[in-house]
C-alpha positions in Angstrom: 0.0 0.0 0.0 1.3 3.5 -0.9 2.0 5.9 1.9 -0.5 8.9 1.2 2.0 11.3 2.5 4.9 10.1 0.4 2.7 9.7 -2.7 1.6 13.3 -2.4 5.1 14.5 -2.0 6.2 12.5 -5.0 3.3 13.8 -7.1 3.9 17.4 -6.1 7.6 17.0 -7.1 6.6 15.5 -10.5 4.3 18.4 -11.0 7.0 21.0 -9.9 9.5 19.2 -12.4 7.0 19.2 -15.3 6.1 22.8 -14.6 9.8 23.8 -14.5 10.5 22.1 -17.9 7.4 23.7 -19.3 8.5 27.1 -18.2 12.0 26.6 -19.5 10.6 25.5 -22.8 8.5 28.6 -23.1 11.5 30.8 -22.1 13.7 29.2 -24.7 11.1 29.5 -27.4 10.5 33.2 -26.6 14.3 33.7 -26.7 14.6 32.0 -30.3 11.6 34.0 -31.4 13.4 37.3 -30.3 16.7 36.3 -31.9 14.8 35.4 -35.1 13.0 38.8 -35.0 16.2 40.7 -34.3 18.4 39.1 -36.8 15.9 37.7 -39.2 17.6 34.2 -38.8 17.0 31.2 -36.7 20.4 29.7 -35.9 18.8 26.5 -34.5 17.0 25.8 -37.8 20.0 26.7 -39.8 22.3 24.2 -37.8 19.6 21.5 -38.3 19.5 22.3 -42.0 23.2 22.3 -42.5 23.6 19.1 -40.6 20.8 17.3 -42.6 22.3 18.6 -45.7 25.8 17.4 -44.9 24.5 13.9 -43.8 22.2 13.3 -46.9 24.5 15.1 -49.5 21.6 16.5 -51.3 22.4 17.5 -54.9 21.9 21.3 -55.5 
């Protein structure tokens, strides 16, 4: 049988962890949007595109 106190603490820790990840993801996304708006580029997308192009060796 699960200890209700320990269970509630574990549940609150999971909720806190998920909430922290959610806020960090929102902050990172907002930062990327600001970078893209400021410079007109998205370095993450360009890095992925260059990596994919180098891996696949797509003909121009």
